[in-house]
C-alpha positions as CSV (number, residue, x, y, z in Angstrom):
1,X,138.5,85.3,151.4
2,X,138.9,83.4,148.0
3,X,137.7,80.8,150.4
4,X,134.4,82.3,150.9
5,X,134.2,82.9,147.1
6,X,134.3,79.2,146.9
7,X,135.8,79.1,143.4
8,X,136.0,75.0,143.5
9,X,132.4,74.5,144.0
10,X,131.9,76.8,141.0
11,X,134.7,74.9,139.0
12,X,132.8,72.2,140.0
13,X,129.1,73.6,138.9
14,X,131.0,74.3,135.6
15,X,133.0,71.1,134.8
16,X,132.0,69.8,131.2
17,X,130.2,73.0,129.9
18,X,131.7,75.7,127.7
19,X,132.9,77.4,130.6
20,X,135.4,74.9,132.2
21,X,138.3,76.1,130.4
22,X,137.2,79.7,131.8
23,X,136.8,78.5,135.4
24,X,140.2,77.1,135.6
25,X,141.7,80.4,135.0
26,X,139.6,82.2,137.6
27,X,141.4,81.9,140.8
28,X,144.7,83.5,139.1
29,X,142.7,86.1,138.0
30,X,141.0,87.1,141.1
31,X,144.6,86.3,143.0
32,X,145.6,89.6,140.6
33,X,142.7,91.8,141.4
34,X,143.3,91.0,145.3
35,X,147.0,92.1,144.8
36,X,145.4,95.5,143.7
37,X,142.6,95.3,146.4
38,X,141.1,98.2,147.6
39,X,142.0,101.0,150.4
40,X,138.8,99.5,152.6
41,X,138.6,96.0,151.9
42,X,139.9,95.1,154.7
43,X,137.7,97.0,156.9
44,X,134.5,95.9,155.0
45,X,135.9,92.0,154.9
46,X,136.0,92.2,158.7
47,X,132.5,93.1,158.9
48,X,132.1,89.7,157.1
49,X,134.4,88.3,159.6
50,X,132.0,89.3,162.1
51,X,128.4,87.9,161.2
52,X,127.1,85.7,163.7
53,X,127.0,81.9,162.6
54,X,122.9,82.0,162.6
55,X,121.3,79.1,160.7
56,X,118.2,80.0,158.1
57,X,115.9,77.3,159.2
58,X,113.3,79.4,156.8
59,X,114.5,80.6,153.5
60,X,112.3,82.9,150.8
61,X,114.1,83.8,147.8
62,X,110.9,83.5,145.5
63,X,108.9,86.4,146.8
64,X,111.6,88.4,148.5
65,X,114.8,87.8,150.4
66,X,113.7,86.8,153.7
67,X,115.9,84.3,156.2
68,X,114.6,83.3,159.2
69,X,115.8,81.5,162.0
70,X,116.2,80.9,165.8
71,X,118.1,84.5,167.3
72,X,119.1,85.4,170.3
73,X,118.8,89.4,170.9
74,X,122.9,89.0,171.3
75,X,123.3,87.5,168.2
76,X,120.7,90.2,166.0
77,X,122.7,93.1,167.5
78,X,125.9,91.6,166.2
79,X,124.0,90.9,163.1
80,X,123.1,94.6,162.6
81,X,126.2,95.8,163.3
82,X,128.3,93.7,161.2
83,X,125.7,94.3,158.3
84,X,126.0,98.3,159.2
85,X,130.0,97.9,158.7
86,X,128.9,97.3,155.0
87,X,127.1,101.1,154.5
88,X,126.0,102.1,151.9
89,X,123.8,99.4,150.7
90,X,122.5,100.7,147.0
91,X,119.9,97.0,146.2
92,X,117.9,95.4,148.1
93,X,115.9,94.9,150.6
94,X,117.1,92.2,152.8
95,X,115.6,90.2,155.9
96,X,117.9,88.7,157.6
97,X,116.6,87.3,161.0
98,X,114.5,90.3,162.2
99,X,117.1,92.7,160.7
100,X,115.3,94.8,157.8
101,X,118.0,95.7,155.3
102,X,116.1,99.1,153.9
103,X,118.4,100.0,150.7
104,X,118.6,103.0,148.5
105,X,116.8,101.1,145.9
106,X,113.1,99.2,146.3
107,X,114.9,96.4,143.9
108,X,111.8,94.3,144.8
109,X,109.4,96.3,142.5
110,X,111.8,96.0,139.6
111,X,112.0,92.5,139.9
112,X,108.4,92.2,139.9
113,X,107.7,94.2,136.8
114,X,110.9,91.8,135.1
115,X,110.2,88.2,136.3
116,X,107.0,87.3,134.9
117,X,108.4,87.8,131.4
118,X,110.9,85.6,132.1
119,X,111.3,81.3,132.6
120,X,115.1,81.0,134.1
121,X,113.9,77.8,135.5
122,X,117.1,75.5,134.9
123,X,119.2,78.3,133.5
124,X,122.8,78.7,133.7
125,X,122.9,82.9,134.0
126,X,125.1,85.6,134.1
127,X,124.6,88.6,135.8
128,X,126.2,91.6,134.4
129,X,126.9,94.8,137.1
130,X,125.9,92.4,139.4
131,X,126.2,95.1,142.1
132,X,125.8,93.5,145.2
133,X,123.8,90.4,143.9
134,X,120.1,90.8,145.3
135,X,118.9,89.9,141.9
136,X,121.1,86.8,141.7
137,X,119.1,85.6,144.7
138,X,115.9,86.3,143.0
139,X,117.0,84.6,140.2
140,X,117.8,81.2,141.9
141,X,114.5,81.4,143.9
142,X,113.0,81.7,140.3
143,X,114.6,78.5,140.0
144,X,118.1,79.4,137.9
145,X,120.4,76.2,137.9
146,X,123.3,78.8,138.9
147,X,124.4,82.2,138.8
148,X,127.7,84.0,138.4
149,X,127.8,87.7,138.9
150,X,130.4,89.8,137.5
151,X,131.0,93.6,139.3
152,X,134.8,95.3,140.2
153,X,133.5,96.8,143.1
154,X,134.7,95.4,146.1
155,X,131.6,96.5,148.9
156,X,129.5,94.8,146.3
157,X,131.5,91.8,146.9
158,X,131.3,91.9,150.3
159,X,128.0,92.6,151.0
160,X,127.0,90.0,148.6
161,X,129.6,87.6,150.7
162,X,127.4,88.7,153.9
163,X,124.6,86.7,152.2
164,X,126.6,83.8,150.9
165,X,127.3,83.6,154.9
166,X,124.3,82.3,155.3
167,X,123.2,80.6,152.1
168,X,126.7,78.6,151.8
169,X,125.1,76.0,149.6
170,X,123.3,77.9,146.7
171,X,124.3,78.1,143.2
172,X,125.8,82.0,143.1
173,X,128.9,83.1,142.8
174,X,130.0,86.9,142.8
175,X,133.6,87.7,140.8
176,X,134.7,90.8,141.4
177,X,135.5,91.4,137.4
178,X,133.9,93.1,134.5
179,X,132.6,92.3,131.5
180,X,136.5,93.4,130.0
181,X,137.8,91.0,131.8
182,X,135.9,87.6,130.5
183,X,137.3,85.9,127.4
184,X,136.2,86.8,123.9
185,X,133.1,84.5,122.6
186,X,132.8,83.0,126.1
187,X,129.3,81.3,124.5
188,X,128.0,79.5,128.3
189,X,125.3,81.1,129.0
190,X,121.5,80.4,129.1
191,X,120.6,83.8,129.8
192,X,122.5,87.2,130.3
193,X,121.0,90.4,132.3
194,X,122.7,93.5,132.1
195,X,120.4,95.9,134.3
196,X,121.7,99.5,134.7
197,X,125.2,99.0,132.7
198,X,124.3,100.4,128.7
199,X,124.1,104.2,129.7
200,X,127.7,103.9,131.6
201,X,129.0,102.6,128.7
202,X,130.5,105.0,125.8
203,X,130.3,102.6,123.5
204,X,126.9,100.6,123.5
205,X,126.7,98.8,120.8
206,X,130.2,97.5,122.0
207,X,128.2,96.2,124.8
208,X,125.2,95.1,123.2
209,X,128.1,92.5,121.3
210,X,130.1,91.6,124.1
211,X,126.8,90.6,126.1
212,X,126.1,88.3,122.9
213,X,129.3,86.7,123.0
214,X,128.5,85.5,126.5
215,X,125.4,84.0,125.3
216,X,124.9,80.3,124.0
217,X,123.0,79.9,121.0
218,X,119.1,80.7,121.3
219,X,120.3,82.2,124.3
220,X,118.6,85.2,126.1
221,X,119.3,88.6,126.8
222,X,117.6,90.7,129.4
223,X,118.6,94.6,129.3
224,X,117.4,97.3,131.7
225,X,118.6,100.6,131.0
226,X,117.7,104.7,131.2
227,X,115.8,105.5,127.7
228,X,113.8,108.8,126.7
229,X,110.5,109.0,125.1
230,X,110.8,109.6,121.0
231,X,110.8,107.4,117.8
232,X,114.1,105.3,116.9
233,X,116.0,108.3,116.1
234,X,115.9,109.9,119.3
235,X,119.0,109.4,121.4
236,X,119.9,111.8,124.3
237,X,123.7,112.5,125.3
238,X,124.0,114.7,128.3
239,X,126.5,117.2,128.3
240,X,127.6,116.7,131.3
241,X,125.7,115.1,134.4
242,X,122.6,113.3,134.4
243,X,120.8,113.4,137.7
244,X,123.7,114.0,139.4
245,X,125.8,111.3,137.5
246,X,128.8,112.1,135.4
247,X,129.3,108.6,133.3
248,X,126.0,108.6,131.5
249,X,126.9,108.6,127.8
250,X,123.8,107.7,125.7
251,X,120.1,107.2,126.4
252,X,118.1,106.0,123.9
253,X,114.4,106.1,123.2
254,X,112.7,102.4,123.0
255,X,112.4,101.8,119.3
256,X,116.3,103.2,118.9
257,X,117.1,100.8,121.5
258,X,115.3,97.9,119.9
259,X,117.2,98.9,116.6
260,X,120.7,99.0,118.3
261,X,119.8,95.4,120.0
262,X,118.5,94.4,116.3
263,X,122.0,95.5,114.6
264,X,124.0,93.8,117.0
265,X,122.3,90.4,115.6
266,X,119.9,90.1,118.1
267,X,116.1,89.0,117.1
268,X,113.0,88.3,118.8
269,X,113.5,91.6,120.5
270,X,110.6,93.1,122.4
271,X,110.6,95.6,125.2
272,X,108.6,94.1,128.3
273,X,108.6,97.3,130.8
274,X,108.5,100.5,131.2
275,X,108.3,103.1,134.5
276,X,109.3,106.2,135.3
277,X,111.5,105.8,138.3
278,X,110.0,107.0,141.5
279,X,111.1,108.8,144.6
280,X,109.7,106.2,147.1
281,X,111.6,103.5,144.7
282,X,115.1,105.5,144.9
283,X,115.6,107.5,148.2
284,X,118.4,107.8,151.1
285,X,117.8,105.7,154.3
286,X,119.3,105.4,157.4
287,X,121.3,102.2,155.1
288,X,122.5,104.5,152.0
289,X,122.6,108.3,153.9
290,X,123.8,110.1,151.1
291,X,121.8,112.0,148.5
292,X,119.0,109.8,146.2
293,X,117.1,110.5,143.3
294,X,114.6,112.7,145.2
295,X,117.6,115.5,145.3
296,X,118.5,115.1,141.7
297,X,115.1,116.1,140.3
298,X,114.0,119.5,139.7
299,X,112.5,120.4,143.1
300,X,109.5,122.3,141.7
301,X,108.9,119.4,138.7
302,X,110.1,116.0,139.3
303,X,108.9,115.2,135.4
304,X,112.8,116.9,135.0
305,X,116.1,116.2,136.7
306,X,118.4,119.1,138.3
307,X,120.0,119.4,134.6
308,X,116.6,120.2,133.0
309,X,116.4,116.8,131.3
310,X,114.0,114.2,131.2
311,X,113.3,112.4,134.6
312,X,114.7,108.8,134.8
313,X,112.5,106.3,132.5
314,X,113.9,102.7,132.9
315,X,112.8,100.1,130.0
316,X,113.6,95.9,130.2
317,X,114.1,94.6,127.0
318,X,114.5,91.1,125.7
319,X,116.2,89.4,122.7
320,X,117.4,86.2,122.0
321,X,120.8,85.5,120.2
322,X,120.6,83.4,117.1
C-alpha cells in the first residue's frame, strides 16, 4: 500500500518548499497508522489490486471525472467487479472505461457551483476531509499544481487509490490522517479546502484556526458547510441528531460564519454560494445502498428534517489569510 501511495513522489514534489520537513516524516506516520489498520482494509486493498491494467488515452478532469481507452468486455467486467468491492461510494460520480460509478452525492453539481469563484492555477492545495478524493481530481482539472488530501477513512483511501491506479503520474496524494495529525504552523499551502467538515467539529473556531495554520501568508481558504437562515447571532445546535447524523454540532447562519472567520483572523471574507440540498443531489444508488437524504427528510415536508429542523442548506465561503 505504501508503494501505491507513492510518498517518494510526494516528497520530491515538496522538496524545497515549507512542507519538505513535514513530508520527510510522513512514511513513519503512515506506517504507524497502517499498524493500527482496519478490519476491512485487506479486503478493500485486494479490490484495488484486482483492477485490470487499462490505459487511459482520453482523460477529462476539467468537465467531469472521465477516463476512456481501449478495453474488451472481460476487462470492463473485471473493472466493474473491483470497483463494486469498494462500495459504498459517496462522492463522485466517476466514469471509467464505460463503467459509471453512480455515487450517493452528485459532487459534480457542487463543484460547478464552487469552481467559477476560484483560481487554482499553479496552486499547491490541501483538501481537509477529502473523502475519496473526487474533488482533488477536479482541482487538478482546474489547474492546481499539486493536491494533498487528508482523511483518516481507509475505505476512502482505497477508492482514491483505485483512481490513482489509472492516473499514476498526476500530482495528487491521499494521506490517511486527520488535521489534528498535521504539525502546528505548517504554513505551506496556497489554498486549503474544508468541505463538509466544520459541522462535525465540536470547536468550530479551533478548526478555522487549524485551517489558517496550514496556509501560506496570503493564502486562500475555501470553506463549505451546513448553514441556517438568520442574522449574525443565529446558530443552530441540534439537541441530538440532525438529518439522522449524530455528530453535528454547530450550524451557523452565513453572517455568523463570516463573523467566525473574521474572529479567526481571516480577511476578504465572502460567501460565493448558498444552496438547499435536493433529493436529486444526494440519494441512494446501486453504488450506495444505505439510506440517504430522501429518508432523512420529513416525508410530508421536505423543508424539514425528520427531527423537525431546517432541511440541509449549504454555503461556500472564501477567505484570505493576511
